[in-house]
C-alpha positions as CSV (number, residue, x, y, z in Angstrom):
1,M,150.2,105.4,99.1
2,S,146.9,106.6,100.5
3,K,146.0,106.1,104.1
4,R,143.9,103.0,104.5
5,A,140.5,103.3,106.3
6,Q,140.2,102.0,109.8
7,L,137.1,99.8,110.2
8,H,135.0,99.4,113.2
9,V,134.6,95.8,114.4
10,A,131.5,94.0,115.5
11,L,131.1,90.4,116.8
12,T,128.2,88.1,116.3
13,I,127.8,85.0,118.5
14,A,125.1,82.9,116.8
15,G,124.3,79.8,114.7
16,S,125.2,79.1,111.1
17,D,122.4,78.9,108.6
18,S,123.2,76.7,105.6
19,G,120.6,78.6,103.6
20,G,122.5,81.8,104.0
21,G,119.4,83.8,105.0
22,A,119.7,84.1,108.8
23,G,122.2,83.6,111.6
24,I,125.9,84.2,111.2
25,Q,125.5,84.6,107.5
26,A,122.8,87.3,107.8
27,D,124.8,89.1,110.5
28,L,128.0,89.2,108.5
29,K,126.3,90.5,105.4
30,T,124.6,93.2,107.5
31,F,127.9,94.3,109.1
32,A,129.5,94.4,105.6
33,A,126.7,96.5,104.2
34,L,127.2,99.0,107.0
35,G,131.0,99.2,106.5
36,V,131.8,97.3,109.7
37,H,134.2,94.5,109.9
38,G,132.3,91.4,111.1
39,T,133.8,88.7,113.3
40,S,132.0,85.6,114.6
41,A,131.7,82.9,117.1
42,I,129.6,80.0,115.9
43,T,127.4,78.3,118.5
44,C,125.6,75.8,116.3
45,I,125.6,74.4,112.8
46,T,122.1,74.1,111.4
47,A,120.9,72.4,108.3
48,Q,118.2,74.7,107.1
49,N,116.7,76.7,104.2
50,P,114.0,79.3,104.0
51,K,111.3,76.7,104.5
52,G,112.6,74.8,107.6
53,V,115.2,73.5,109.9
54,Y,116.4,70.0,109.0
55,G,118.9,69.5,111.9
56,I,120.9,71.2,114.6
57,Q,124.4,70.3,115.9
58,A,125.6,72.4,118.8
59,C,129.3,73.4,119.1
60,S,131.0,72.6,122.4
61,A,130.9,75.4,125.0
62,E,134.7,75.3,125.0
63,I,135.1,76.1,121.3
64,V,132.6,78.9,121.6
65,R,134.7,80.3,124.5
66,R,137.9,80.1,122.4
67,Q,136.3,81.8,119.4
68,I,135.2,84.7,121.5
69,K,138.7,85.0,123.1
70,A,140.4,84.8,119.7
71,V,138.3,87.8,118.5
72,F,138.8,89.9,121.6
73,D,142.6,89.2,121.7
74,E,143.3,90.7,118.2
75,L,140.1,92.3,116.8
76,R,138.4,93.8,119.9
77,P,134.8,94.5,118.8
78,A,133.1,97.8,119.5
79,A,129.7,96.0,119.8
80,V,128.5,92.4,120.2
81,K,125.3,90.7,119.3
82,T,124.0,87.3,120.2
83,G,121.6,85.2,118.2
84,M,120.9,81.5,118.4
85,L,122.7,80.2,121.6
86,Y,120.7,77.0,122.0
87,S,121.9,75.6,125.3
88,A,122.6,76.7,128.9
89,P,126.3,75.7,128.8
90,I,126.8,77.9,125.7
91,I,125.0,80.8,127.3
92,R,127.2,80.5,130.4
93,V,130.5,80.7,128.5
94,V,129.2,83.7,126.6
95,V,128.3,85.3,129.9
96,E,131.7,84.5,131.4
97,S,133.5,85.9,128.3
98,L,131.5,89.1,128.1
99,R,131.8,89.9,131.8
100,R,135.5,90.4,131.1
101,H,134.6,93.1,128.6
102,R,131.9,95.1,130.3
103,G,132.3,98.3,128.3
104,V,131.2,96.7,125.0
105,P,127.5,97.1,124.3
106,L,125.6,93.9,123.8
107,V,122.6,93.3,121.7
108,V,120.6,90.2,122.6
109,D,118.4,88.7,119.9
110,P,116.6,86.0,122.0
111,V,116.3,83.5,119.2
112,M,113.9,80.8,120.6
113,V,111.8,79.4,117.8
114,S,112.3,79.4,114.0
115,T,109.7,80.7,111.6
116,S,109.0,77.1,110.7
117,G,108.4,76.2,114.4
118,A,111.7,74.5,115.2
119,R,112.8,75.0,118.9
120,L,116.1,76.9,118.8
121,L,116.6,77.4,122.6
122,K,116.3,74.6,125.1
123,P,114.1,75.2,128.2
124,A,117.0,75.3,130.6
125,A,118.7,77.8,128.3
126,V,115.7,80.2,128.5
127,R,116.3,80.3,132.3
128,A,120.0,81.0,131.8
129,L,119.2,83.7,129.2
130,C,117.0,85.5,131.6
131,A,119.0,85.1,134.7
132,E,122.5,85.6,133.4
133,L,122.7,87.1,129.9
134,L,119.9,89.7,129.7
135,P,121.3,91.6,132.8
136,L,124.5,92.2,130.7
137,A,122.6,93.5,127.6
138,A,122.3,97.0,126.4
139,V,119.1,95.9,124.6
140,V,117.0,92.8,124.0
141,T,115.1,92.6,120.7
142,P,112.3,90.0,120.9
143,N,109.7,89.4,118.2
144,L,106.1,89.0,119.2
145,D,106.4,85.3,120.1
146,E,109.6,85.7,122.0
147,A,108.3,88.7,124.0
148,E,105.2,86.6,124.9
149,I,107.5,83.9,126.3
150,L,109.7,86.4,128.2
151,V,106.8,88.2,129.9
152,G,104.4,85.3,130.1
153,E,101.5,87.1,128.5
154,K,99.7,87.2,125.2
155,L,100.4,90.4,123.2
156,C,97.7,91.5,120.9
157,T,97.9,95.3,120.6
158,V,100.5,98.1,120.3
159,E,99.6,99.0,124.0
160,D,100.6,95.4,124.8
161,L,103.9,95.9,123.1
162,R,104.5,99.1,125.2
163,A,103.7,97.3,128.4
164,A,106.0,94.4,127.4
165,A,108.9,96.7,126.7
166,R,108.5,98.4,130.1
167,E,108.2,95.0,131.8
168,L,111.4,93.7,130.2
169,H,113.3,96.8,131.2
170,R,111.9,96.4,134.8
171,R,112.9,92.7,135.0
172,F,116.3,92.8,133.4
173,G,117.5,96.4,133.6
174,C,118.3,96.6,129.8
175,A,116.5,98.5,127.1
176,A,113.9,96.5,125.1
177,L,112.9,96.7,121.4
178,V,109.7,94.7,121.1
179,K,108.9,94.0,117.5
180,G,105.3,93.9,116.4
181,G,105.6,92.8,112.8
182,H,103.5,89.7,113.5
183,L,100.6,91.7,115.1
184,R,97.4,91.2,113.2
185,G,95.2,93.9,111.8
186,L,97.8,96.7,111.5
187,R,98.6,98.6,108.4
188,E,102.2,99.2,109.5
189,A,105.0,97.2,111.2
190,V,105.2,98.8,114.6
191,D,108.0,98.3,117.1
192,I,108.4,99.8,120.6
193,F,111.7,100.7,122.1
194,Y,112.0,101.6,125.8
195,D,115.2,102.2,127.8
196,G,113.8,103.5,131.1
197,R,113.9,107.1,130.0
198,Q,112.9,107.3,126.4
199,E,110.2,105.5,124.5
200,L,110.2,105.2,120.7
201,L,107.3,104.1,118.5
202,L,109.0,102.9,115.2
203,S,106.6,102.2,112.4
204,A,107.0,101.5,108.7
205,P,104.5,100.3,106.0
206,F,104.4,96.6,105.4
207,V,106.1,95.5,102.2
208,R,103.3,93.4,100.7
209,G,104.0,90.2,98.9
210,V,107.4,89.7,100.4
211,S,108.1,86.8,102.8
212,T,111.7,87.0,104.0
213,H,113.9,84.8,106.2
214,G,116.3,86.3,108.7
215,T,114.7,89.7,109.3
216,G,115.2,89.5,113.1
217,C,118.9,88.6,112.7
218,T,119.4,91.4,110.2
219,Y,117.6,94.0,112.4
220,S,119.6,93.2,115.5
221,A,122.9,93.0,113.6
222,A,122.2,96.5,112.2
223,I,121.7,97.8,115.7
224,A,125.1,96.3,116.7
225,G,126.7,97.6,113.5
226,Y,125.5,101.2,114.2
227,L,126.6,100.9,117.9
228,A,130.0,99.8,116.7
229,Q,130.1,103.0,114.6
230,G,129.5,105.1,117.8
231,C,125.8,105.8,117.6
232,S,123.8,106.1,120.8
233,L,121.4,103.2,121.4
234,P,118.2,105.1,120.4
235,Q,120.0,106.3,117.3
236,A,121.2,102.8,116.4
237,V,117.7,101.4,116.9
238,E,116.1,104.1,114.7
239,R,118.7,103.7,112.0
240,A,118.4,99.9,112.1
241,K,114.6,100.1,111.7
242,E,115.2,102.2,108.5
243,Y,117.8,99.7,107.3
244,I,115.6,96.6,107.8
245,T,112.6,98.3,106.1
246,E,114.8,99.2,103.1
247,A,116.3,95.8,103.0
248,I,112.9,94.1,102.9
249,G,111.8,96.5,100.2
250,R,114.9,95.8,98.1
251,S,114.9,92.1,98.7
252,Q,115.9,89.9,95.8
253,I,115.0,86.4,94.7
254,A,117.3,83.3,95.0
255,G,116.0,79.9,94.2
256,G,112.4,81.2,94.2
257,N,112.8,82.7,97.7
258,S,113.0,86.3,98.9
259,I,116.5,87.1,100.1
260,L,117.6,90.1,102.2
261,N,120.8,90.9,100.3
262,W,120.8,94.7,100.1
263,L,124.1,96.7,100.3
264,Q,124.0,100.4,101.0
């Protein structure tokens, strides 16, 4: 009998997307694509599809705590990512749980507003995210709108992204990957990574004619997956940028919608 492969483990703490394009579903698909065993703690159940969010029901903070404990007790992850956390009580139990496991790198995708405009993080939760969770993170991965909320300024240029990444690092002590895919007037999707020592400008041509749901979840999950495999943070970010670019380029159609469903 041949020796069975030992898989690296990653944990996603996020909401469930009934449309299967974002959230827990996107994260687990990404982990699987990278050859990482995905575990999960569900924070919210959402009724949504690629066009919009129909409803949100938050899980209790206690069941979120128990899910995280259950994973760490038997399937200790080598990396963790957070997505939709929704409320301050949920953020606080996540913080309490992760403080017990300080050596595990944390990727924070600060999911605040859906593509369709639905509010996915309550105002009090934004304060808890900034004050309690981000100081524990290895990296925070805001898109343009989220970065503007976090730094309190409008971002219009690549230089603005650079300044925002440095400001996020200064405020919270973690690395920042500020994603500029929504910047207008650019020929390429440009992201800026800054960790206090190294700055990376990550660019890739836009994939024209493709509108996808869940790219931010997939991108941050890929970072966590590569971290779980032992990559350094800059390596994980660079490889995740390549992965999400390829995933968008190879997206498929389900029910008339573009779906990120690429396996390596």
